[in-house]
C-alpha positions as CSV (number, residue, x, y, z in Angstrom):
1,M,-10.9,-24.2,-1.3
2,D,-12.5,-26.5,-3.8
3,S,-10.4,-29.7,-4.2
4,N,-11.1,-29.6,-8.0
5,I,-9.1,-26.3,-8.3
6,A,-5.4,-26.7,-9.1
7,W,-2.7,-24.1,-9.6
8,H,-1.6,-23.9,-13.2
9,Q,2.1,-23.3,-13.6
10,T,3.0,-20.7,-16.3
11,A,5.6,-21.3,-18.9
12,I,7.5,-18.1,-18.0
13,T,8.7,-17.7,-14.4
14,K,8.8,-14.7,-12.2
15,E,12.6,-14.8,-12.4
16,Q,12.5,-14.7,-16.2
17,R,10.2,-11.7,-16.2
18,R,12.5,-9.9,-13.7
19,K,15.5,-10.7,-15.9
20,K,13.7,-9.3,-19.0
21,N,12.6,-6.2,-17.1
22,H,16.1,-5.7,-15.6
23,H,14.8,-5.1,-12.1
24,H,13.4,-6.8,-9.0
25,S,9.6,-6.9,-8.4
26,F,8.2,-6.2,-5.0
27,V,5.5,-4.4,-3.0
28,L,5.9,-1.0,-1.4
29,W,3.0,-1.0,1.1
30,F,2.2,2.6,2.2
31,T,0.0,2.6,5.3
32,G,-1.3,5.4,7.5
33,L,-4.3,7.5,8.4
34,S,-6.5,9.2,5.8
35,G,-4.9,12.4,4.8
36,S,-1.4,11.3,5.9
37,G,-0.1,11.6,2.3
38,K,0.0,7.9,1.3
39,S,-1.3,8.4,-2.3
40,T,0.7,11.6,-2.8
41,L,3.9,9.9,-1.7
42,A,3.2,6.8,-3.7
43,N,2.7,8.9,-6.8
44,A,5.9,10.9,-6.2
45,V,7.9,7.6,-5.8
46,A,6.2,6.2,-8.9
47,A,7.3,9.2,-10.9
48,Q,10.9,8.5,-10.0
49,L,10.5,4.8,-10.8
50,F,9.1,5.8,-14.2
51,E,12.1,8.0,-14.9
52,K,14.4,5.0,-14.0
53,G,12.5,2.7,-16.5
54,I,11.0,0.6,-13.7
55,N,7.8,-1.2,-14.5
56,H,5.4,-0.3,-11.7
57,Y,1.7,0.2,-10.9
58,I,-0.1,2.0,-8.1
59,L,-3.0,0.4,-6.3
60,D,-4.8,3.2,-4.5
61,G,-7.5,2.8,-1.9
62,D,-10.1,5.0,-3.5
63,N,-9.4,3.8,-7.1
64,I,-9.8,0.1,-6.1
65,R,-13.1,0.8,-4.4
66,H,-14.4,2.2,-7.7
67,G,-14.1,-1.2,-9.3
68,L,-12.6,-4.4,-7.8
69,N,-13.8,-3.7,-4.2
70,R,-16.9,-1.6,-4.9
71,D,-19.0,-4.3,-3.2
72,L,-17.3,-3.7,0.2
73,S,-18.3,-1.4,3.0
74,F,-16.1,0.0,5.7
75,S,-17.0,-2.5,8.4
76,D,-14.1,-4.2,10.1
77,E,-14.8,-7.5,8.1
78,D,-15.0,-5.7,4.8
79,R,-11.8,-3.7,5.6
80,K,-10.1,-7.0,6.1
81,E,-11.5,-8.4,2.8
82,N,-10.4,-5.2,1.1
83,I,-6.8,-5.7,2.2
84,R,-6.9,-9.5,1.5
85,R,-7.9,-8.8,-2.1
86,I,-5.3,-6.1,-2.6
87,A,-2.6,-8.4,-1.2
88,E,-3.6,-11.2,-3.7
89,V,-3.6,-8.7,-6.6
90,S,-0.2,-7.4,-5.4
91,K,1.2,-10.9,-5.4
92,L,0.1,-11.3,-9.1
93,F,1.8,-8.0,-10.0
94,V,5.0,-9.1,-8.3
95,D,4.8,-12.5,-10.2
96,S,4.5,-10.5,-13.4
97,G,7.8,-8.7,-12.6
98,T,6.2,-5.4,-11.7
99,V,6.8,-3.2,-8.7
100,V,3.6,-2.5,-6.8
101,L,2.9,0.6,-4.8
102,T,-0.2,0.2,-2.6
103,A,-1.7,3.2,-0.8
104,F,-4.3,2.0,1.7
105,I,-5.1,2.9,5.3
106,S,-4.9,-0.8,6.0
107,P,-5.6,-0.1,9.7
108,F,-5.0,-3.6,11.2
109,I,-1.6,-5.1,11.9
110,Q,-2.8,-8.7,11.3
111,D,-4.0,-7.8,7.8
112,R,-0.7,-6.2,6.8
113,R,1.1,-9.2,8.2
114,K,-1.0,-11.5,6.1
115,A,-0.3,-9.4,3.0
116,K,3.5,-9.7,3.7
117,E,3.2,-13.5,4.3
118,L,1.8,-14.0,0.8
119,L,5.1,-12.9,-0.6
120,D,8.7,-14.0,-0.4
121,D,11.0,-12.5,2.2
122,N,12.5,-9.9,-0.2
123,E,9.3,-8.8,-1.9
124,F,7.5,-6.7,0.7
125,L,8.4,-3.3,2.2
126,E,6.1,-1.6,4.7
127,V,6.2,2.2,4.7
128,F,4.4,3.8,7.6
129,V,3.3,7.3,6.5
130,D,3.2,8.8,10.0
131,C,1.2,11.9,10.4
132,P,-0.5,13.1,13.6
133,L,-4.3,12.8,13.6
134,K,-4.6,16.5,14.2
135,E,-2.6,17.3,11.1
136,C,-4.5,14.8,9.0
137,E,-7.8,16.5,10.2
138,E,-6.4,19.9,9.4
139,R,-5.5,18.8,5.9
140,D,-8.8,16.8,5.4
141,P,-8.5,16.9,1.6
142,K,-11.8,15.1,1.1
143,G,-13.7,16.5,4.1
144,L,-14.0,13.0,5.6
145,Y,-12.9,13.9,9.1
146,Q,-15.5,16.6,9.4
147,K,-18.2,14.2,8.2
148,A,-17.0,11.6,10.7
149,R,-17.0,14.1,13.5
150,N,-20.6,15.0,12.5
151,G,-21.6,11.4,12.6
152,E,-22.1,11.1,8.8
153,I,-19.4,8.5,8.4
154,P,-19.5,5.7,11.0
155,Q,-16.4,3.6,11.8
156,F,-14.0,6.1,10.4
157,T,-10.3,5.2,11.1
158,G,-8.7,7.4,13.7
159,I,-12.1,8.7,15.0
160,D,-14.3,5.8,16.0
161,S,-12.3,2.9,14.5
162,P,-8.7,2.1,15.4
163,Y,-5.6,2.4,13.4
164,E,-2.9,0.0,14.6
165,V,0.5,1.6,14.2
166,P,3.1,-0.7,12.5
167,L,5.4,-2.4,15.0
168,N,8.4,-2.8,12.8
169,P,8.0,-1.0,9.5
170,D,10.8,-0.9,7.0
171,L,10.6,2.9,6.8
172,V,8.7,5.6,8.7
173,I,8.0,8.8,6.8
174,K,6.8,11.8,9.0
175,T,4.9,13.8,6.4
176,D,4.2,16.6,8.8
177,Q,8.0,17.2,9.0
178,L,9.4,16.2,5.6
179,S,8.8,17.7,2.2
180,L,7.3,15.5,-0.5
181,R,10.6,15.5,-2.3
182,D,12.6,14.4,0.8
183,S,9.9,11.8,1.6
184,A,10.1,10.3,-1.8
185,G,13.9,10.5,-1.6
186,A,13.9,8.5,1.6
187,V,11.8,5.7,-0.1
188,I,14.2,5.6,-3.1
189,A,17.2,5.5,-0.7
190,L,15.5,2.5,1.1
191,L,15.1,0.7,-2.2
192,K,18.8,1.3,-3.1
193,Q,19.8,0.1,0.4
194,K,17.8,-3.1,-0.1
195,K,19.4,-3.4,-3.6
196,F,15.9,-3.4,-5.1
197,L,17.1,-0.7,-7.5
């Protein structure tokens, strides 16, 4: 980093923003294969947070690649950069007093670990949206698995690029076994257990 760049302290602190918002700020990091239900689950949880008056925002993989990360490919290096940028943006949201829900495949353990390390101990919860590859392929909402099997999409996670399963996630949601309502309920229960709500 350039030695001429210095961090400018803001007049209002994260703690003051949280106090004004009447809630904690943190990241809910949803990770899992394409088609596992990350975005669907994040939106279901967000709807419940909205009903509770919790300031929140969803950072969704596809949406982010339409703007902020549209210059990135799906190579391993660009996937790492994708997650690095999302982690930095998430940190800014948390500092603003906002709850962040991220829905990204984020296939590599090291990248998810680095995202967590950017935040304080009580500001990051990893939710593994666990769904068997076969089920994800059967769902295939965007037709991506079929394209990957046909060789149209190289380096597709779960086919010819690895997905590293979280070693110690805060929560595992098996979306092939639980309804969306029960899945979202389990996330909300975790937040209450952690006293985030």
